[in-house]
N, C-alpha and C positions, 0 to 999 in steps of 0.2 A: 600487422593480427587483423584476424578474419572475428567477421561480428557473429556473437553469440547470440540466442535467444534472449536472453537475460539484458543487452545492450539495444534488442528492438523494441521488448517490453519501455525500458527508462526513454527511451525514443518516443514512440509512441502519447505515454504518460507529457512528456513535455511538448508534443505537439495540441496533445490537448489538453494542455493549459494549465497543469498539474505544476505546483511551486513546490510544495511541502510532502512527505510520505509523513505517516504514524507511524508507530509500530516496539515489536520489540525485536531487533536482530536475531537466530538461531538458525538451529539445522534446518538446512535446505535451501538457505535465503542465502549462500555464500554468494551467490553470480552478483544477484538481484545488487546486492552491496557492493561488491564491486563495479560493477556498470553503475549504479546511480554516486556512487566515490567518484566517475571517471565524470561525470557531467556535475560535481557538485556543485560549482557555479548559479546552473540553470536551477535546481533540484536538489530542495533541504532534507536531513532525516531531520525526525523529532523523536528521539529514544521515551517509550514510552515505559510503565511496571506493568500494564496490564495489556491482556488485545482489547478488551471492554472499555477502557478510557481511552487505546488510540483509535476505536470507534466513532467515542464521542465524538472524539477530538476533531474527526475529518469532517464527521457530522456539522459539529459546530465551524465552523472554518466555511464546508457549501453552504450553507443558511443566511451565516447572517456578512461574509463579504459575497456573499456568491461565485465564487471560486470551485473547479473539482475537490474533493476532498480523496487523500488516497488515506488508508486502511490497508499494515499487511501484518500480518500472523502467520508464525509456525505453524507443520504438521500438525496434527495431532487435535485437541481441542480446542487448539488456538482459531480455527474459525467458525465455530460454532458461538465463541466469544465475541466474534464480528457482528451479530444477529442482532443482539441492542444498536451497534449505531444504528445498521437499516433498517431499521424497525422505528427509527428516531425520526432516518430522512422524512424528506416531501416525495412521496411518490407520483405527483403529478410534476415535477421539474428531477429529472434522476443524474444526480449532483455527487452521489457517491459513489466509489470504484474501492470494492474490497479487494486483497490479493494475498493468498491463503498458500504460504510454500511448502512441497512436500519431495518428502528428502529424497533419494533418485532412488533405492530401493522397494518405495512403497509405493511409487506409478505404473504397478504390474496389473 
């Protein structure tokens, strides 16, 4: 089975020390969710009810345990909702990774 871009993304997150991804599964991220499912022993997914909650959870995870916080949003306004968590993160020690999925037809 060949390696996809989503597999490379999840491998990179694991290499960077990410243990948890916070977010909402939805349009445009099926590949990422499948790649994460294949590595579920190494990286967990915590489903939230809103992208802003995912960003704030990832920010809190990055601040207190001191690990890489990862949040994932769907295409459309989901990426904007991640900004609140980005604003709360520590600018001197960037440890928050925000990812936004884009549907295949939208990336033109």
